[in-house]
N, C-alpha and C positions, 0 to 999 in steps of 0.2 A: 504494500500499498503506500503511495505516495504521498509525502510529507510536504504542508510552503508553510513558514513561519513569517510574521509579520509583527517588526519591534515598533511600537510608539515610543522612541528613545527618551524623551523628555517624562514619560510616565513611567518607563520602565526605570529610569535612575533616580525618580522621586521615590518610587516604592521602596527599591535597595538602599537609600540613606534612611529610612525610616524603621527598617526591620533587619536588614543585613549588611549594615555598612562597615561592619568589620571583618567582611570577608573580600576575597579578589576571585572573580568570577571567569572560568575557564569557558569562552563564547563555543568553543570547539566542542567541548564536553556536555555544555549546555544544551546545543543543537541536539546532538545527539540522546541525550537525556529526555528531551520533548518530543523527539520522534517516537522513541520508545511509549512514554507516555497516551501520546495519539494512537496506538498499534501499528504505526508505521513502520516499513523497512529501508524505505529509502526518502532522504532529503532532498527535495529540488531546489530549494532556496531558501534561504534567510534574510529578509530584507528589514534593513534599520534605519528610520525615519528620524530626521530631528532637526531642528533650528540652528544656524549658526550666525555669529556676530560677524558683519563683513567689515566692521569698522578696523581701518587700516592701523591705529592705535590698539592692537591687541593687548586683553588683559592676560594676567596669567591663566585664570580659569578657561579663556577663549584658547589660548595655547597649550592647555591640558587636554581639552576638547579634541581639539586638532590632531594631536597627537594619537588620542584614543580613537577615532575615525580613523586614521590612516592604520594603526594596529588591526581595527576589525574589519578592514577591506581585503587583507591578507590573511584572515581566516576562511578555511576552504568553505565555500557555499554561500557567503556573506557577501552583502552589497549594501551599500552606505548611499541613502538618498538624501541631500542635505539642502535645507531650503532657507532662505533668507530671515534673519528677525528683524521686524521693525520697533522702532521708538514709539511708545505712545506716552503721552502727557495728559494728566488729570488734576485738577485743582479742587480742593478740599472746601467743601462748602460752609465748614466751620471756622477754619482759618486763613480760608485760602492760599495756603501754600500750596506750591506746584509740585507733583511728585512724576518722576521720570522712569519708566519702566520699558523692557522690550517683550515683543510678543512674537512665536511664531505663526509663520503666514502658509496656507497651501497644504499644511501638512497630513490634516485629518482627510480632506476631501481627495487628497491623490493617493491616499493608502486606501481610500475605498474604491476608488477608480481601478487601481490595480488588483485588487482583490478579485472585481466584478470580472474583470478584464481577462484574467488567467483562468479564471473558473470557467470564462466562456470558452476558452479555448482547451479547456479539459487540458490543465498543464498540472492540476494535484488532484487529490482524492480528498486529502482531508487540510484544515488549513487551522492552524493555531494562531491567533490575535492576542500578542503580548500587550494588553492594556484593558482596562475596565472602563474606559470612556463611552460613555453614550452616545458620541458623535460617531460612531462606528457602526451603530445600530442598521444603517441601510445594507451596510456593507456584510453584516452578518447574513442579515434578511435575503439578499440578492443572491448569496453564495448558497445559502441550504434551498433556495427555489431553484437554483441551477442544478441540484441533485449531490451537493457536496456536503460534508461535515464538517463545522465549525465550533473549535473550542477556544475559548477565554481562558486567558493564563495571567495571574497575578501574584506580587508579594503578598501572600497570606491575606487576600482579600482586600488589599489597599486601592482605594478609587474604584471599586468593582459596583458598577450600575447594577441594581436589580433588576433593569427591563433588559440591559444587554445579557446579563445571565439567563433571564428566561428564555431569550431566543436561541441561546448557544448551546450545543449540542453535549457540554457538560466545561465544568471548570478544572483546570489545572492550577495546584499552588505551588510556587515555587520555593517556598519554604521547606517543603517535602522532600525537595532533592538535593538540598544544598551540601550532604556528604559526596554526591555523586559530579557537582561542577563546581565547588568552590572551595577555597583554603582560606583559613583565617589570615589575616593580614598579619606581619611581624611587630611585636611590639618595637617603637623607637629606642635605640640605646641610648644611654644617658651616659655622657663622657664627660671628664673633668680635665680642664685645661691647667697646665701645674708652670707655674711662672716662677721660674729661678730667682733665688735671692730674694723673694719676696717675704716681706714681714709677717710672723704669724699672727693669724687673727685674732683679736681679744673676744671671747666668748663668755657667756653667762655659766656657771654651773647648771647641769641639768635640775630640773626640778624634780623631787619625789612625788609630789601631789598630783595625783592623777587628774584631778579637777584642773589642774591649768594644762595640760595638754589639748594641744587643740588640733585636729585633724582637716588636712587640707583635703577638699574635695571637688568633685566637675564644679566648674564655675558656672555651668548651666543649672546648677542646683541653688545656685546663690538666689534667696528671697528677693534680694535687688532685680535681678534678671526676671523673675517670674512678677513683679509688679510691672517692670516694663512691658512684657508680652501682654499683661492685662490692658495695661494703658493704649497700648497701641491696637490692640483688637477693638479696643471699645473707640476708636478714633475711625478705625476701618468701618465701622458697623456705620458710626455716622455718618462716614462718608460715601457708601456706597447705598443705592438706592435700597429700600426695605429691609436695610441692614443686612444683606446678603453678602459674605465675604467668603467667595473660593478657598479650600484647605490648600492647593498648591500656591495659588498666587499668594497667600500672605505668608506661606513658609518661603520661597522663594524668589518672590518678585515685590512684596509690598516693601517700598523705601520708608524707612522708620526716622522719627526724627529724634530717637535714641538710640545709643548702642547696643543694639539686637542683633548681632551677625548671624547670618543665615545657616550657619552648620549648627547653631546650638538650638534654633527654632523648634525643630523635631523631639528634641529631648525636653526641652521646656513644656511643649505640648503636651507629652506623654504625660509628666509631673502634672501638670494643671489638670487633666482630664480625670486621672486617678484620685484627685482633691476635690473633685467634683465643683469645679471652677469653672471649666471650659465645655462645651459641649460640640460634640464631632457627629453630624448630620447626614443624610441625604436629601439635596435638595430635588426641586419640581422637574429640573430640566437632568435629573440621573446622576449629577456630581457631588464629590463630598464638600460640605463647607463647616465653617466654624461658627460658633457664638458663645459670647458668655453666659453660664449657667445662671438658673435663677430670673 
């Protein structure tokens, strides 16, 4: 049985960051695992769609993305499709501050068109759609009507639209296959630089009172960072119509007025959800959104 795989790069990456960021994915092994999960014997192709910033003054993250995509193009069976990211500017209705963010253009519509075109040409028997975005619903429906099976695949159900899941043959959870295609990232080694002939530091004797010992934890667990997250979420709810704040937008593209790094936001969100201060829910359009609880 022939299997074809479609990756929504932005959705795949966002789900990985939230659930499996401590691992390195072997994409060749991943394609073999997904093919087996679909009951297939042959991979006809794996297409990875993502937006890239064409700004000549490339940032470090843009350079890393470029390197990753070049690597992926050399994985057997993988084909990368790049799309421009366009800049958008919004103005806060409460404070009149302008916020600029970038947005992918043409990814979802091209993915849907390619699914239907290849299904119509009998290029596969089963397709796996690695995203939970409801924007791909027309593609799933059309592929099924053309006599093909279509499965959806996400990281532990991250961003999975229930409407999309209902139309698919089944759901594949990437978290169940980590042992087959992912390895833990090595922890960074801590090295000490020795300065010759430097004076010995003067230190206080160690305290024997355990109550005076302070543990240094994850900066994302800092109550101040939690307060900043809640403040920014409240500002975002005031900014957007009807208070709708998309999960992916807030975690990865919302420009804050406070020091709230993007890489901390998923961890902070998990903590605030556990504390009952923030809710994650499925909006009417099938996408995940978040809001202040209560």
